[in-house]
All heavy atoms as TSV, in Angstrom:
chain	resi	resn	atom	element	x	y	z
A	1	MET	N	N	61.095	108.951	-53.502
A	1	MET	CA	C	59.961	108.099	-53.834
A	1	MET	C	C	58.835	108.950	-54.386
A	1	MET	O	O	58.529	109.994	-53.845
A	1	MET	CB	C	59.507	107.357	-52.570
A	1	MET	CG	C	58.256	106.575	-52.792
A	1	MET	SD	S	57.479	106.016	-51.278
A	1	MET	CE	C	58.129	104.395	-51.162
A	2	GLU	N	N	58.255	108.479	-55.470
A	2	GLU	CA	C	57.119	109.178	-56.064
A	2	GLU	C	C	55.841	108.463	-55.645
A	2	GLU	O	O	55.685	107.257	-55.840
A	2	GLU	CB	C	57.247	109.166	-57.580
A	2	GLU	CG	C	56.168	109.975	-58.252
A	2	GLU	CD	C	56.358	110.033	-59.748
A	2	GLU	OE1	O	57.488	109.970	-60.213
A	2	GLU	OE2	O	55.340	110.107	-60.457
A	3	PHE	N	N	54.911	109.185	-55.041
A	3	PHE	CA	C	53.672	108.593	-54.587
A	3	PHE	C	C	52.648	108.592	-55.704
A	3	PHE	O	O	52.645	109.478	-56.565
A	3	PHE	CB	C	53.113	109.387	-53.401
A	3	PHE	CG	C	53.982	109.282	-52.188
A	3	PHE	CD1	C	54.866	110.301	-51.865
A	3	PHE	CD2	C	53.954	108.165	-51.373
A	3	PHE	CE1	C	55.691	110.210	-50.751
A	3	PHE	CE2	C	54.772	108.054	-50.272
A	3	PHE	CZ	C	55.642	109.086	-49.955
A	4	ILE	N	N	51.809	107.599	-55.700
A	4	ILE	CA	C	50.730	107.479	-56.696
A	4	ILE	C	C	49.621	108.443	-56.296
A	4	ILE	O	O	49.147	108.432	-55.169
A	4	ILE	CB	C	50.192	106.042	-56.775
A	4	ILE	CG1	C	51.308	105.111	-57.255
A	4	ILE	CG2	C	48.974	105.965	-57.692
A	4	ILE	CD1	C	50.942	103.648	-57.196
A	5	LYS	N	N	49.256	109.278	-57.225
A	5	LYS	CA	C	48.192	110.248	-56.968
A	5	LYS	C	C	46.876	109.717	-57.538
A	5	LYS	O	O	46.869	109.048	-58.558
A	5	LYS	CB	C	48.555	111.564	-57.604
A	5	LYS	CG	C	49.905	112.114	-57.122
A	5	LYS	CD	C	49.949	113.592	-57.185
A	5	LYS	CE	C	51.250	114.222	-56.797
A	5	LYS	NZ	N	52.034	113.683	-55.770
A	6	PRO	N	N	45.783	110.025	-56.868
A	6	PRO	CA	C	44.488	109.571	-57.415
A	6	PRO	C	C	44.223	110.237	-58.765
A	6	PRO	O	O	44.618	111.373	-58.981
A	6	PRO	CB	C	43.463	110.064	-56.388
A	6	PRO	CG	C	44.210	110.656	-55.287
A	6	PRO	CD	C	45.666	110.763	-55.642
A	7	VAL	N	N	43.605	109.486	-59.618
A	7	VAL	CA	C	43.283	109.986	-60.949
A	7	VAL	C	C	41.758	110.035	-61.070
A	7	VAL	O	O	41.092	109.015	-60.955
A	7	VAL	CB	C	43.875	109.076	-62.049
A	7	VAL	CG1	C	43.501	109.587	-63.416
A	7	VAL	CG2	C	45.384	108.964	-61.897
A	8	HIS	N	N	41.265	111.210	-61.289
A	8	HIS	CA	C	39.823	111.389	-61.470
A	8	HIS	C	C	39.599	111.952	-62.854
A	8	HIS	O	O	39.571	113.152	-63.065
A	8	HIS	CB	C	39.252	112.330	-60.393
A	8	HIS	CG	C	39.503	111.854	-58.996
A	8	HIS	ND1	N	38.858	110.789	-58.447
A	8	HIS	CD2	C	40.395	112.276	-58.073
A	8	HIS	CE1	C	39.315	110.580	-57.232
A	8	HIS	NE2	N	40.255	111.459	-56.975
A	9	VAL	N	N	39.504	111.061	-63.797
A	9	VAL	CA	C	39.313	111.477	-65.180
A	9	VAL	C	C	38.086	110.789	-65.740
A	9	VAL	O	O	37.657	109.738	-65.252
A	9	VAL	CB	C	40.532	111.141	-66.063
A	9	VAL	CG1	C	41.760	111.925	-65.630
A	9	VAL	CG2	C	40.848	109.675	-66.052
A	10	GLU	N	N	37.536	111.388	-66.752
A	10	GLU	CA	C	36.390	110.792	-67.424
A	10	GLU	C	C	36.847	109.549	-68.166
A	10	GLU	O	O	37.869	109.550	-68.843
A	10	GLU	CB	C	35.806	111.815	-68.402
A	10	GLU	CG	C	34.331	111.732	-68.528
A	10	GLU	CD	C	33.778	112.876	-69.350
A	10	GLU	OE1	O	33.942	114.031	-68.930
A	10	GLU	OE2	O	33.214	112.576	-70.408
A	11	ARG	N	N	36.112	108.489	-68.046
A	11	ARG	CA	C	36.471	107.243	-68.687
A	11	ARG	C	C	35.342	106.808	-69.608
A	11	ARG	O	O	34.181	107.097	-69.385
A	11	ARG	CB	C	36.713	106.159	-67.624
A	11	ARG	CG	C	37.748	106.562	-66.617
A	11	ARG	CD	C	38.603	105.393	-66.268
A	11	ARG	NE	N	39.570	105.733	-65.254
A	11	ARG	CZ	C	40.851	105.886	-65.469
A	11	ARG	NH1	N	41.324	105.712	-66.662
A	11	ARG	NH2	N	41.675	106.201	-64.496
A	12	SER	N	N	35.733	106.063	-70.630
A	12	SER	CA	C	34.734	105.483	-71.523
A	12	SER	C	C	35.125	104.047	-71.827
A	12	SER	O	O	36.299	103.687	-71.777
A	12	SER	CB	C	34.620	106.299	-72.809
A	12	SER	OG	O	35.845	106.308	-73.489
A	13	ASN	N	N	34.161	103.238	-72.123
A	13	ASN	CA	C	34.416	101.846	-72.477
A	13	ASN	C	C	34.806	101.773	-73.933
A	13	ASN	O	O	34.186	102.396	-74.798
A	13	ASN	CB	C	33.184	100.974	-72.224
A	13	ASN	CG	C	32.919	100.804	-70.744
A	13	ASN	OD1	O	33.823	100.798	-69.930
A	13	ASN	ND2	N	31.640	100.638	-70.389
A	14	VAL	N	N	35.826	100.979	-74.213
A	14	VAL	CA	C	36.251	100.737	-75.593
A	14	VAL	C	C	36.380	99.243	-75.777
A	14	VAL	O	O	36.531	98.495	-74.817
A	14	VAL	CB	C	37.598	101.434	-75.944
A	14	VAL	CG1	C	37.459	102.932	-75.884
A	14	VAL	CG2	C	38.689	100.960	-75.037
A	15	GLU	N	N	36.300	98.832	-76.999
A	15	GLU	CA	C	36.433	97.413	-77.280
A	15	GLU	C	C	37.665	97.202	-78.132
A	15	GLU	O	O	37.743	97.669	-79.260
A	15	GLU	CB	C	35.178	96.924	-78.039
A	15	GLU	CG	C	35.066	95.425	-78.060
A	15	GLU	CD	C	33.721	94.976	-78.600
A	15	GLU	OE1	O	32.700	95.594	-78.228
A	15	GLU	OE2	O	33.731	94.033	-79.399
A	16	TRP	N	N	38.667	96.536	-77.563
A	16	TRP	CA	C	39.933	96.270	-78.236
A	16	TRP	C	C	40.169	94.781	-78.238
A	16	TRP	O	O	39.710	94.063	-77.364
A	16	TRP	CB	C	41.103	96.927	-77.523
A	16	TRP	CG	C	41.041	98.418	-77.449
A	16	TRP	CD1	C	39.932	99.215	-77.565
A	16	TRP	CD2	C	42.135	99.291	-77.208
A	16	TRP	NE1	N	40.282	100.531	-77.428
A	16	TRP	CE2	C	41.623	100.604	-77.210
A	16	TRP	CE3	C	43.477	99.094	-77.018
A	16	TRP	CZ2	C	42.445	101.711	-77.018
A	16	TRP	CZ3	C	44.275	100.194	-76.811
A	16	TRP	CH2	C	43.758	101.490	-76.810
A	17	GLN	N	N	40.939	94.349	-79.191
A	17	GLN	CA	C	41.364	92.951	-79.214
A	17	GLN	C	C	42.862	92.903	-79.006
A	17	GLN	O	O	43.603	93.613	-79.680
A	17	GLN	CB	C	40.996	92.298	-80.532
A	17	GLN	CG	C	39.499	92.207	-80.732
A	17	GLN	CD	C	39.161	91.491	-82.027
A	17	GLN	OE1	O	40.022	91.054	-82.770
A	17	GLN	NE2	N	37.886	91.375	-82.312
A	18	VAL	N	N	43.277	92.109	-78.037
A	18	VAL	CA	C	44.706	91.934	-77.765
A	18	VAL	C	C	44.985	90.440	-77.691
A	18	VAL	O	O	44.082	89.620	-77.473
A	18	VAL	CB	C	45.147	92.617	-76.453
A	18	VAL	CG1	C	44.972	94.116	-76.525
A	18	VAL	CG2	C	44.422	92.049	-75.260
A	19	THR	N	N	46.224	90.096	-77.864
A	19	THR	CA	C	46.603	88.684	-77.773
A	19	THR	C	C	46.474	88.182	-76.341
A	19	THR	O	O	46.468	88.971	-75.399
A	19	THR	CB	C	48.062	88.462	-78.245
A	19	THR	OG1	O	48.917	89.173	-77.356
A	19	THR	CG2	C	48.280	88.955	-79.663
A	20	ASP	N	N	46.352	86.884	-76.199
A	20	ASP	CA	C	46.280	86.299	-74.861
A	20	ASP	C	C	47.557	86.606	-74.078
A	20	ASP	O	O	47.520	86.828	-72.875
A	20	ASP	CB	C	46.080	84.781	-74.936
A	20	ASP	CG	C	44.673	84.413	-75.392
A	20	ASP	OD1	O	43.764	85.261	-75.283
A	20	ASP	OD2	O	44.482	83.272	-75.852
A	21	ARG	N	N	48.678	86.640	-74.788
A	21	ARG	CA	C	49.966	86.946	-74.147
A	21	ARG	C	C	49.932	88.359	-73.539
A	21	ARG	O	O	50.318	88.556	-72.399
A	21	ARG	CB	C	51.071	86.840	-75.169
A	21	ARG	CG	C	52.429	87.180	-74.624
A	21	ARG	CD	C	53.505	87.013	-75.737
A	21	ARG	NE	N	54.795	87.393	-75.259
A	21	ARG	CZ	C	55.398	88.534	-75.558
A	21	ARG	NH1	N	54.828	89.395	-76.359
A	21	ARG	NH2	N	56.581	88.814	-75.059
A	22	THR	N	N	49.461	89.328	-74.303
A	22	THR	CA	C	49.389	90.715	-73.824
A	22	THR	C	C	48.436	90.827	-72.646
A	22	THR	O	O	48.713	91.500	-71.649
A	22	THR	CB	C	48.967	91.666	-74.947
A	22	THR	OG1	O	49.953	91.608	-75.980
A	22	THR	CG2	C	48.819	93.086	-74.474
A	23	LYS	N	N	47.318	90.156	-72.760
A	23	LYS	CA	C	46.327	90.172	-71.669
A	23	LYS	C	C	46.931	89.599	-70.384
A	23	LYS	O	O	46.733	90.152	-69.309
A	23	LYS	CB	C	45.103	89.371	-72.093
A	23	LYS	CG	C	43.954	89.473	-71.125
A	23	LYS	CD	C	42.699	88.778	-71.664
A	23	LYS	CE	C	41.581	88.879	-70.675
A	23	LYS	NZ	N	40.369	88.234	-71.183
A	24	ALA	N	N	47.701	88.528	-70.504
A	24	ALA	CA	C	48.330	87.925	-69.342
A	24	ALA	C	C	49.374	88.864	-68.731
A	24	ALA	O	O	49.447	89.009	-67.499
A	24	ALA	CB	C	48.973	86.601	-69.711
A	25	ILE	N	N	50.151	89.539	-69.573
A	25	ILE	CA	C	51.147	90.475	-69.068
A	25	ILE	C	C	50.471	91.593	-68.289
A	25	ILE	O	O	50.908	91.948	-67.169
A	25	ILE	CB	C	51.980	91.068	-70.235
A	25	ILE	CG1	C	52.852	89.976	-70.845
A	25	ILE	CG2	C	52.818	92.243	-69.760
A	25	ILE	CD1	C	53.510	90.389	-72.160
A	26	VAL	N	N	49.427	92.148	-68.819
A	26	VAL	CA	C	48.705	93.228	-68.141
A	26	VAL	C	C	48.111	92.712	-66.817
A	26	VAL	O	O	48.211	93.370	-65.778
A	26	VAL	CB	C	47.602	93.840	-69.034
A	26	VAL	CG1	C	46.707	94.787	-68.258
A	26	VAL	CG2	C	48.221	94.530	-70.223
A	27	LYS	N	N	47.555	91.524	-66.849
A	27	LYS	CA	C	46.952	90.939	-65.635
A	27	LYS	C	C	48.016	90.741	-64.557
A	27	LYS	O	O	47.796	91.143	-63.406
A	27	LYS	CB	C	46.327	89.581	-65.998
A	27	LYS	CG	C	45.788	88.848	-64.790
A	27	LYS	CD	C	45.225	87.497	-65.215
A	27	LYS	CE	C	44.631	86.780	-64.039
A	27	LYS	NZ	N	45.484	85.771	-63.466
A	28	TYR	N	N	49.142	90.148	-64.904
A	28	TYR	CA	C	50.182	89.900	-63.911
A	28	TYR	C	C	50.819	91.191	-63.417
A	28	TYR	O	O	51.145	91.328	-62.232
A	28	TYR	CB	C	51.232	88.949	-64.465
A	28	TYR	CG	C	50.693	87.570	-64.742
A	28	TYR	CD1	C	50.975	86.927	-65.950
A	28	TYR	CD2	C	49.868	86.919	-63.837
A	28	TYR	CE1	C	50.459	85.665	-66.230
A	28	TYR	CE2	C	49.346	85.670	-64.109
A	28	TYR	CZ	C	49.643	85.036	-65.289
A	28	TYR	OH	O	49.121	83.808	-65.559
A	29	TYR	N	N	50.968	92.178	-64.295
A	29	TYR	CA	C	51.521	93.460	-63.859
A	29	TYR	C	C	50.551	94.173	-62.923
A	29	TYR	O	O	50.945	94.802	-61.944
A	29	TYR	CB	C	51.869	94.335	-65.058
A	29	TYR	CG	C	52.802	95.471	-64.675
A	29	TYR	CD1	C	54.136	95.224	-64.413
A	29	TYR	CD2	C	52.334	96.777	-64.574
A	29	TYR	CE1	C	54.992	96.245	-64.047
A	29	TYR	CE2	C	53.186	97.811	-64.214
A	29	TYR	CZ	C	54.508	97.534	-63.960
A	29	TYR	OH	O	55.343	98.569	-63.591
A	30	SER	N	N	49.267	94.041	-63.195
A	30	SER	CA	C	48.246	94.601	-62.346
A	30	SER	C	C	48.318	93.980	-60.958
A	30	SER	O	O	48.269	94.681	-59.939
A	30	SER	CB	C	46.856	94.351	-62.955
A	30	SER	OG	O	45.846	94.693	-62.048
A	31	GLU	N	N	48.464	92.670	-60.900
A	31	GLU	CA	C	48.582	91.998	-59.606
A	31	GLU	C	C	49.852	92.412	-58.887
A	31	GLU	O	O	49.848	92.627	-57.674
A	31	GLU	CB	C	48.553	90.484	-59.809
A	31	GLU	CG	C	47.230	89.966	-60.272
A	31	GLU	CD	C	47.241	88.502	-60.695
A	31	GLU	OE1	O	48.326	87.864	-60.659
A	31	GLU	OE2	O	46.161	87.994	-61.075
A	32	TYR	N	N	50.930	92.560	-59.608
A	32	TYR	CA	C	52.220	92.956	-59.046
A	32	TYR	C	C	52.167	94.360	-58.444
A	32	TYR	O	O	52.670	94.590	-57.357
A	32	TYR	CB	C	53.293	92.879	-60.142
A	32	TYR	CG	C	54.583	93.537	-59.807
A	32	TYR	CD1	C	55.463	92.994	-58.874
A	32	TYR	CD2	C	54.974	94.708	-60.454
A	32	TYR	CE1	C	56.664	93.618	-58.568
A	32	TYR	CE2	C	56.167	95.344	-60.162
A	32	TYR	CZ	C	57.021	94.777	-59.236
A	32	TYR	OH	O	58.198	95.403	-58.940
A	33	THR	N	N	51.527	95.298	-59.176
A	33	THR	CA	C	51.507	96.687	-58.725
A	33	THR	C	C	50.345	97.002	-57.805
A	33	THR	O	O	50.363	98.009	-57.095
A	33	THR	CB	C	51.420	97.648	-59.936
A	33	THR	OG1	O	50.235	97.362	-60.657
A	33	THR	CG2	C	52.646	97.532	-60.821
A	34	GLY	N	N	49.298	96.188	-57.848
A	34	GLY	CA	C	48.135	96.455	-57.019
A	34	GLY	C	C	47.204	97.497	-57.596
A	34	GLY	O	O	46.349	98.028	-56.909
A	35	ILE	N	N	47.376	97.816	-58.891
A	35	ILE	CA	C	46.438	98.718	-59.536
A	35	ILE	C	C	45.661	97.945	-60.597
A	35	ILE	O	O	46.079	96.888	-61.036
A	35	ILE	CB	C	47.136	99.949	-60.151
A	35	ILE	CG1	C	48.142	99.559	-61.230
A	35	ILE	CG2	C	47.820	100.800	-59.090
A	35	ILE	CD1	C	48.816	100.741	-61.937
A	36	SER	N	N	44.531	98.480	-60.969
A	36	SER	CA	C	43.650	97.744	-61.893
A	36	SER	C	C	44.282	97.589	-63.261
A	36	SER	O	O	45.176	98.340	-63.645
A	36	SER	CB	C	42.299	98.489	-62.058
A	36	SER	OG	O	42.470	99.662	-62.803
A	37	GLU	N	N	43.799	96.590	-63.989
A	37	GLU	CA	C	44.265	96.377	-65.359
A	37	GLU	C	C	44.012	97.612	-66.220
A	37	GLU	O	O	44.840	97.992	-67.051
A	37	GLU	CB	C	43.620	95.120	-65.962
A	37	GLU	CG	C	44.064	93.857	-65.302
A	37	GLU	CD	C	43.389	92.615	-65.858
A	37	GLU	OE1	O	42.882	92.674	-66.974
A	37	GLU	OE2	O	43.382	91.608	-65.152
A	38	ASN	N	N	42.858	98.235	-66.039
A	38	ASN	CA	C	42.528	99.450	-66.792
A	38	ASN	C	C	43.548	100.540	-66.517
A	38	ASN	O	O	43.992	101.246	-67.432
A	38	ASN	CB	C	41.132	99.940	-66.472
A	38	ASN	CG	C	40.054	99.050	-66.999
A	38	ASN	OD1	O	40.230	98.403	-68.025
A	38	ASN	ND2	N	38.944	98.996	-66.301
A	39	GLU	N	N	43.932	100.709	-65.251
A	39	GLU	CA	C	44.878	101.753	-64.884
A	39	GLU	C	C	46.264	101.438	-65.420
A	39	GLU	O	O	46.995	102.322	-65.865
A	39	GLU	CB	C	44.918	101.916	-63.360
A	39	GLU	CG	C	45.743	103.082	-62.892
A	39	GLU	CD	C	45.161	104.445	-63.262
A	39	GLU	OE1	O	43.935	104.550	-63.538
A	39	GLU	OE2	O	45.931	105.410	-63.283
A	40	VAL	N	N	46.644	100.150	-65.426
A	40	VAL	CA	C	47.938	99.752	-65.998
A	40	VAL	C	C	47.980	100.183	-67.466
A	40	VAL	O	O	48.943	100.807	-67.927
A	40	VAL	CB	C	48.165	98.224	-65.889
A	40	VAL	CG1	C	49.324	97.770	-66.749
A	40	VAL	CG2	C	48.387	97.811	-64.446
A	41	LEU	N	N	46.940	99.849	-68.207
A	41	LEU	CA	C	46.904	100.227	-69.629
A	41	LEU	C	C	46.925	101.720	-69.811
A	41	LEU	O	O	47.635	102.263	-70.660
A	41	LEU	CB	C	45.683	99.621	-70.320
A	41	LEU	CG	C	45.729	98.140	-70.544
A	41	LEU	CD1	C	44.374	97.631	-71.037
A	41	LEU	CD2	C	46.839	97.763	-71.507
A	42	ASP	N	N	46.128	102.427	-69.005
A	42	ASP	CA	C	46.037	103.884	-69.136
A	42	ASP	C	C	47.389	104.524	-68.902
A	42	ASP	O	O	47.849	105.370	-69.673
A	42	ASP	CB	C	45.007	104.424	-68.146
A	42	ASP	CG	C	44.656	105.872	-68.413
A	42	ASP	OD1	O	44.248	106.178	-69.542
A	42	ASP	OD2	O	44.803	106.674	-67.470
A	43	ARG	N	N	48.067	104.119	-67.845
A	43	ARG	CA	C	49.371	104.718	-67.526
A	43	ARG	C	C	50.422	104.321	-68.565
A	43	ARG	O	O	51.247	105.158	-68.953
A	43	ARG	CB	C	49.850	104.246	-66.147
A	43	ARG	CG	C	49.045	104.851	-65.017
A	43	ARG	CD	C	49.584	104.429	-63.705
A	43	ARG	NE	N	48.737	104.813	-62.610
A	43	ARG	CZ	C	49.123	104.880	-61.358
A	43	ARG	NH1	N	50.364	104.554	-61.026
A	43	ARG	NH2	N	48.301	105.238	-60.414
A	44	PHE	N	N	50.410	103.096	-69.006
A	44	PHE	CA	C	51.400	102.664	-69.986
A	44	PHE	C	C	51.222	103.376	-71.314
A	44	PHE	O	O	52.180	103.846	-71.908
A	44	PHE	CB	C	51.340	101.137	-70.165
A	44	PHE	CG	C	52.364	100.646	-71.132
A	44	PHE	CD1	C	53.690	100.521	-70.769
A	44	PHE	CD2	C	52.013	100.340	-72.445
A	44	PHE	CE1	C	54.657	100.092	-71.677
A	44	PHE	CE2	C	52.957	99.908	-73.351
A	44	PHE	CZ	C	54.283	99.788	-72.965
A	45	LEU	N	N	50.001	103.428	-71.786
A	45	LEU	CA	C	49.749	104.032	-73.100
A	45	LEU	C	C	50.058	105.515	-73.141
A	45	LEU	O	O	50.459	106.046	-74.190
A	45	LEU	CB	C	48.326	103.761	-73.547
A	45	LEU	CG	C	48.046	102.300	-73.888
A	45	LEU	CD1	C	46.566	102.073	-74.158
A	45	LEU	CD2	C	48.880	101.836	-75.063
A	46	VAL	N	N	49.930	106.204	-72.014
A	46	VAL	CA	C	50.276	107.604	-71.979
A	46	VAL	C	C	51.767	107.799	-72.259
A	46	VAL	O	O	52.190	108.843	-72.779
A	46	VAL	CB	C	49.861	108.233	-70.617
A	46	VAL	CG1	C	50.451	109.611	-70.423
A	46	VAL	CG2	C	48.341	108.310	-70.552
A	47	ASN	N	N	52.582	106.790	-71.965
A	47	ASN	CA	C	54.018	106.862	-72.229
A	47	ASN	C	C	54.329	107.018	-73.719
A	47	ASN	O	O	55.420	107.474	-74.075
A	47	ASN	CB	C	54.743	105.616	-71.698
A	47	ASN	CG	C	54.818	105.616	-70.203
A	47	ASN	OD1	O	54.893	106.667	-69.577
A	47	ASN	ND2	N	54.802	104.460	-69.611
A	48	ILE	N	N	53.399	106.692	-74.594
A	48	ILE	CA	C	53.596	106.896	-76.022
A	48	ILE	C	C	53.910	108.363	-76.299
A	48	ILE	O	O	54.675	108.689	-77.209
A	48	ILE	CB	C	52.335	106.449	-76.804
A	48	ILE	CG1	C	52.187	104.932	-76.732
A	48	ILE	CG2	C	52.387	106.933	-78.238
A	48	ILE	CD1	C	50.876	104.414	-77.312
A	49	LEU	N	N	53.358	109.248	-75.505
A	49	LEU	CA	C	53.586	110.684	-75.694
A	49	LEU	C	C	55.036	111.097	-75.452
A	49	LEU	O	O	55.439	112.184	-75.807
A	49	LEU	CB	C	52.644	111.490	-74.799
A	49	LEU	CG	C	51.158	111.298	-75.084
A	49	LEU	CD1	C	50.328	112.032	-74.059
A	49	LEU	CD2	C	50.808	111.746	-76.479
A	50	GLU	N	N	55.816	110.227	-74.844
A	50	GLU	CA	C	57.232	110.519	-74.593
A	50	GLU	C	C	58.102	110.280	-75.836
A	50	GLU	O	O	59.252	110.667	-75.863
A	50	GLU	CB	C	57.738	109.657	-73.437
A	50	GLU	CG	C	56.845	109.782	-72.218
A	50	GLU	CD	C	57.568	110.256	-70.984
A	50	GLU	OE1	O	58.810	110.219	-70.976
A	50	GLU	OE2	O	56.864	110.662	-70.057
A	51	ASP	N	N	57.535	109.669	-76.858
A	51	ASP	CA	C	58.262	109.407	-78.107
A	51	ASP	C	C	58.357	110.724	-78.894
A	51	ASP	O	O	57.354	111.242	-79.379
A	51	ASP	CB	C	57.510	108.367	-78.937
A	51	ASP	CG	C	58.198	108.004	-80.238
A	51	ASP	OD1	O	59.029	108.801	-80.722
A	51	ASP	OD2	O	57.881	106.938	-80.777
A	52	PRO	N	N	59.570	111.274	-78.998
A	52	PRO	CA	C	59.693	112.583	-79.663
A	52	PRO	C	C	59.264	112.562	-81.124
A	52	PRO	O	O	58.774	113.559	-81.635
A	52	PRO	CB	C	61.186	112.929	-79.518
A	52	PRO	CG	C	61.870	111.659	-79.194
A	52	PRO	CD	C	60.852	110.749	-78.580
A	53	ASP	N	N	59.446	111.457	-81.813
A	53	ASP	CA	C	59.030	111.383	-83.218
A	53	ASP	C	C	57.516	111.384	-83.356
A	53	ASP	O	O	56.971	111.897	-84.338
A	53	ASP	CB	C	59.626	110.146	-83.873
A	53	ASP	CG	C	61.139	110.235	-83.994
A	53	ASP	OD1	O	61.657	111.362	-84.135
A	53	ASP	OD2	O	61.802	109.195	-83.929
A	54	PHE	N	N	56.832	110.811	-82.396
A	54	PHE	CA	C	55.367	110.784	-82.456
A	54	PHE	C	C	54.806	112.193	-82.300
A	54	PHE	O	O	53.833	112.556	-82.963
A	54	PHE	CB	C	54.812	109.886	-81.349
A	54	PHE	CG	C	53.313	109.876	-81.273
A	54	PHE	CD1	C	52.539	109.311	-82.266
A	54	PHE	CD2	C	52.647	110.430	-80.183
A	54	PHE	CE1	C	51.175	109.306	-82.207
A	54	PHE	CE2	C	51.270	110.409	-80.107
A	54	PHE	CZ	C	50.515	109.856	-81.117
A	55	LYS	N	N	55.414	113.010	-81.456
A	55	LYS	CA	C	54.928	114.366	-81.235
A	55	LYS	C	C	55.013	115.222	-82.504
A	55	LYS	O	O	54.261	116.142	-82.650
A	55	LYS	CB	C	55.702	115.027	-80.101
A	55	LYS	CG	C	55.387	114.423	-78.739
A	55	LYS	CD	C	56.174	115.121	-77.659
A	55	LYS	CE	C	55.907	114.480	-76.317
A	55	LYS	NZ	N	56.710	115.101	-75.260
A	56	GLN	N	N	55.939	114.892	-83.375
A	56	GLN	CA	C	56.070	115.676	-84.610
A	56	GLN	C	C	54.893	115.391	-85.501
A	56	GLN	O	O	54.461	116.098	-86.287
A	56	GLN	CB	C	57.373	115.315	-85.310
A	56	GLN	CG	C	58.562	115.763	-84.511
A	56	GLN	CD	C	59.891	115.330	-85.188
A	56	GLN	OE1	O	59.909	114.929	-86.323
A	56	GLN	NE2	N	60.967	115.409	-84.448
């Protein structure tokens, strides 16, 4: 089992537009996992770095 470690990083406010569908998915996933919507987005978007073609 991998434990969730606290994240103490500098944060800034950004203004993005997403579809209502995407917003609902993030909201429900946040409720499911018990972490904030901001943290869901932060963790998910970092996964982009796993794309080997993107790193090139």
